[in-house]
Backbone as numpy.savetxt, mean C-alpha at the origin, in Angstrom:
# Nx Ny Nz CAx CAy CAz Cx Cy Cz
39.15 -4.74 -31.34 37.80 -5.16 -31.08 36.98 -3.94 -30.69
35.86 -3.78 -31.33 35.01 -2.64 -31.04 33.99 -3.01 -29.99
33.66 -2.05 -29.23 32.70 -2.28 -28.16 31.31 -1.85 -28.64
30.32 -2.71 -28.38 28.96 -2.39 -28.76 28.38 -1.34 -27.82
27.62 -0.46 -28.39 26.97 0.57 -27.58 25.84 -0.05 -26.78
25.66 0.42 -25.56 24.59 -0.06 -24.70 23.27 0.62 -25.07
22.29 0.42 -24.25 21.00 1.06 -24.51 21.12 2.57 -24.42
20.22 3.28 -25.04 20.27 4.74 -24.98 20.20 5.25 -23.54
20.63 6.46 -23.34 20.67 7.05 -22.01 19.29 7.10 -21.39
18.28 7.38 -22.18 16.93 7.52 -21.64 16.29 6.18 -21.31
16.93 5.05 -21.67 16.38 3.72 -21.42 16.16 3.49 -19.92
17.16 3.84 -19.10 17.03 3.65 -17.65 15.92 4.51 -17.08
15.75 5.71 -17.61 14.69 6.59 -17.13 13.31 6.00 -17.44
13.18 5.38 -18.61 11.89 4.77 -18.95 11.60 3.57 -18.06
12.62 2.76 -17.76 12.42 1.63 -16.86 12.03 2.12 -15.47
12.70 3.16 -15.01 12.38 3.72 -13.71 10.96 4.26 -13.69
10.56 4.93 -14.74 9.21 5.48 -14.82 8.17 4.36 -14.83
8.46 3.28 -15.54 7.52 2.15 -15.58 7.35 1.51 -14.22
8.45 1.34 -13.50 8.39 0.78 -12.15 7.62 1.71 -11.23
7.88 2.99 -11.35 7.20 3.97 -10.50 5.71 4.01 -10.81
5.33 3.91 -12.08 3.91 3.86 -12.44 3.25 2.66 -11.78
3.97 1.53 -11.75 3.44 0.33 -11.10 3.22 0.55 -9.61
4.17 1.22 -8.96 4.04 1.50 -7.54 2.89 2.46 -7.27
2.78 3.49 -8.09 1.68 4.45 -7.94 0.35 3.71 -8.12
0.28 2.84 -9.10 -0.94 2.05 -9.32 -1.29 1.20 -8.11
-0.29 0.57 -7.52 -0.54 -0.24 -6.31 -1.02 0.63 -5.16
-0.40 1.79 -5.00 -0.83 2.71 -3.94 -2.28 3.13 -4.12
-2.74 3.23 -5.35 -4.12 3.64 -5.60 -5.10 2.47 -5.57
-4.68 1.31 -6.03 -5.58 0.17 -6.15 -5.78 -0.58 -4.83
-4.73 -0.75 -4.05 -4.86 -1.54 -2.82 -5.89 -0.99 -1.83
-5.90 0.32 -1.55 -6.97 0.81 -0.66 -8.36 0.63 -1.27
-8.45 0.78 -2.59 -9.73 0.60 -3.26 -10.22 -0.85 -3.10
-9.33 -1.80 -3.27 -9.70 -3.20 -3.11 -10.13 -3.48 -1.66
-9.38 -2.92 -0.69 -9.73 -3.10 0.72 -11.11 -2.52 1.01
-11.41 -1.40 0.37 -12.71 -0.76 0.57 -13.83 -1.56 -0.11
-13.52 -2.20 -1.23 -14.54 -2.95 -1.97 -14.89 -4.29 -1.33
-13.95 -4.88 -0.58 -14.23 -6.16 0.08 -15.17 -5.89 1.26
-16.33 -6.52 1.29 -17.27 -6.25 2.38 -16.71 -6.69 3.74
-17.05 -5.92 4.75 -16.60 -6.24 6.10 -17.13 -7.60 6.55
-18.34 -7.93 6.15 -18.93 -9.22 6.54 -18.08 -10.38 6.05
-17.48 -10.23 4.89 -16.63 -11.31 4.36 -15.37 -11.48 5.21
-14.80 -10.36 5.65 -13.61 -10.43 6.50 -13.98 -10.96 7.87
-15.13 -10.53 8.39 -15.56 -10.98 9.71 -15.89 -12.48 9.73
-16.38 -12.99 8.62 -16.78 -14.40 8.57 -15.59 -15.34 8.47
-14.45 -14.83 8.02 -13.28 -15.69 7.84 -12.58 -16.03 9.14
-11.66 -16.99 9.08 -10.91 -17.36 10.28 -9.90 -16.27 10.65
-9.43 -16.32 11.87 -8.42 -15.37 12.33 -7.13 -15.57 11.55
-6.50 -14.48 11.17 -5.24 -14.54 10.43 -4.03 -14.50 11.35
-4.25 -14.31 12.63 -3.16 -14.14 13.59 -2.47 -15.48 13.87
-1.18 -15.54 13.57 -0.42 -16.76 13.81 -0.24 -17.04 15.30
-0.07 -16.00 16.09 0.10 -16.20 17.54 -1.15 -16.82 18.13
-2.31 -16.31 17.73 -3.57 -16.87 18.23 -3.76 -18.30 17.75
-3.38 -18.58 16.51 -3.54 -19.95 15.98 -2.59 -20.93 16.65
-1.37 -20.51 16.90 -0.37 -21.43 17.47 -0.51 -21.57 18.98
-0.59 -20.43 19.68 -0.58 -20.45 21.14 -1.96 -20.33 21.77
-2.96 -19.93 20.99 -4.31 -19.83 21.51 -4.59 -18.58 22.33
-3.67 -17.62 22.31 -3.88 -16.36 23.03 -3.84 -15.21 22.04
-4.65 -14.19 22.27 -4.63 -13.06 21.35 -3.39 -12.19 21.52
-2.93 -11.63 20.45 -1.80 -10.71 20.48 -2.33 -9.28 20.44
-1.49 -8.27 20.63 -1.98 -6.88 20.60 -2.58 -6.47 19.26
-2.24 -7.16 18.20 -2.76 -6.81 16.88 -3.97 -7.62 16.46
-4.41 -8.56 17.30 -5.55 -9.39 16.94 -6.79 -8.53 16.69
-7.46 -8.80 15.60 -8.66 -8.08 15.24 -8.40 -6.80 14.45
-7.13 -6.51 14.18 -6.82 -5.24 13.51 -7.34 -5.21 12.07
-7.26 -6.32 11.34 -7.78 -6.34 9.98 -9.28 -6.08 9.98
-9.98 -6.74 10.88 -11.42 -6.51 11.00 -11.71 -5.08 11.45
-10.92 -4.57 12.39 -11.12 -3.21 12.88 -10.89 -2.19 11.76
-9.83 -2.38 10.98 -9.56 -1.47 9.87 -10.67 -1.53 8.83
-11.15 -2.73 8.55 -12.23 -2.87 7.59 -13.49 -2.16 8.08
-13.82 -2.34 9.35 -14.99 -1.65 9.90 -14.81 -0.14 9.85
-13.63 0.35 10.19 -13.37 1.79 10.18 -13.47 2.35 8.77
-12.91 1.65 7.80 -12.95 2.12 6.42 -14.39 2.13 5.88
-15.19 1.20 6.35 -16.58 1.12 5.89 -17.53 1.96 6.73
-17.00 2.76 7.66 -17.84 3.69 8.41 -18.50 3.12 9.65
-17.89 2.13 10.27 -18.43 1.54 11.50 -17.41 1.69 12.63
-17.25 2.91 13.17 -16.18 3.13 14.15 -16.37 2.37 15.46
-17.59 2.21 15.92 -17.80 1.47 17.18 -17.44 0.01 17.04
-17.82 -0.59 15.92 -17.43 -1.99 15.68 -15.92 -2.10 15.54
-15.29 -1.09 14.90 -13.84 -1.10 14.75 -13.16 -1.09 16.11
-13.62 -0.22 16.99 -13.02 -0.14 18.33 -13.29 -1.41 19.13
-14.44 -2.03 18.89 -14.75 -3.28 19.59 -13.79 -4.40 19.17
-13.40 -4.43 17.91 -12.44 -5.46 17.46 -11.04 -5.20 18.01
-10.58 -3.95 17.94 -9.26 -3.62 18.47 -9.21 -2.10 18.66
-9.12 -1.68 19.92 -9.16 -0.24 20.19 -7.91 0.49 19.70
-6.87 -0.24 19.35 -5.66 0.39 18.81 -5.86 0.93 17.39
-7.00 0.64 16.80 -7.30 1.14 15.46 -7.32 2.67 15.46
-7.59 3.27 16.61 -7.59 4.73 16.73 -6.21 5.30 16.41
-5.17 4.56 16.72 -3.78 4.99 16.44 -3.31 4.45 15.09
-3.63 3.20 14.80 -3.11 2.54 13.60 -3.68 3.12 12.31
-4.96 3.40 12.27 -5.57 3.91 11.03 -4.97 5.25 10.59
-4.84 6.23 11.47 -4.19 7.48 11.02 -2.74 7.27 10.61
-2.02 6.39 11.31 -0.62 6.11 10.92 -0.54 5.45 9.55
-1.45 4.52 9.29 -1.47 3.88 7.97 -1.84 4.89 6.88
-2.80 5.75 7.17 -3.19 6.77 6.18 -2.02 7.71 5.91
-1.31 8.10 6.95 -0.14 8.97 6.78 0.95 8.28 5.96
1.24 7.01 6.29 2.27 6.27 5.56 1.86 6.08 4.10
0.58 5.81 3.86 0.08 5.66 2.49 0.24 6.95 1.71
-0.18 8.07 2.31 -0.09 9.36 1.61 1.37 9.75 1.37
2.23 9.49 2.33 3.66 9.80 2.18 4.28 8.96 1.07
3.99 7.66 1.06 4.52 6.79 0.02 4.02 7.16 -1.37
2.74 7.47 -1.46 2.17 7.88 -2.74 2.83 9.17 -3.22
3.02 10.12 -2.32 3.66 11.39 -2.69 5.10 11.17 -3.17
5.83 10.31 -2.47 7.21 10.03 -2.87 7.27 9.38 -4.24
6.41 8.41 -4.49 6.41 7.74 -5.79 5.97 8.70 -6.89
5.02 9.57 -6.59 4.57 10.54 -7.59 5.72 11.49 -7.94
6.45 11.92 -6.92 7.60 12.80 -7.18 8.67 12.07 -7.98
8.90 10.80 -7.69 9.86 10.00 -8.46 9.42 9.90 -9.91
8.14 9.71 -10.10 7.60 9.63 -11.46 7.80 10.94 -12.19
7.53 12.06 -11.53 7.73 13.37 -12.16 9.20 13.59 -12.50
10.10 13.19 -11.61 11.54 13.35 -11.86 11.97 12.47 -13.03
11.45 11.24 -13.09 11.81 10.33 -14.19 11.28 10.88 -15.52
10.09 11.42 -15.50 9.54 12.00 -16.74 10.36 13.20 -17.19
10.79 14.02 -16.23 11.60 15.20 -16.58 12.95 14.79 -17.13
13.59 13.79 -16.51 14.91 13.35 -17.01 14.79 12.65 -18.35
13.68 11.95 -18.59 13.48 11.30 -19.88 13.29 12.33 -20.98
12.51 13.35 -20.69 12.30 14.38 -21.72 13.59 15.15 -22.00
14.43 15.35 -20.99 15.70 16.03 -21.19 16.67 15.15 -21.97
16.67 13.84 -21.69 17.59 12.92 -22.38 17.22 12.75 -23.86
15.94 12.82 -24.16 15.50 12.64 -25.54 15.83 13.87 -26.38
15.85 15.04 -25.76 16.14 16.28 -26.51 17.52 16.30 -26.98
């Protein structure tokens, strides 16, 4: 009985590159979408905090979505009024975003290099 050959060697590299492109796209699109949604729309909506909804008391993260939206849209005083922890959270989120984007970009470059080597 003969064994059928599997997909070419570069097949896995292409799948990896496609997944990485999707992640890079999400890293680029999600902040853009957050920036495009007006702060007034987020402020007008109900609280998303489950602790506040269930127990009726605010948690340390209450108002963070509104605070981040205000900060991103250039309203730092309103951001601090919603949740003063935004001073710490926003730089940490920006750092995590930049780090994740850099890692995915490097993965994409590595996948492209291995694909080009496998095709040769």
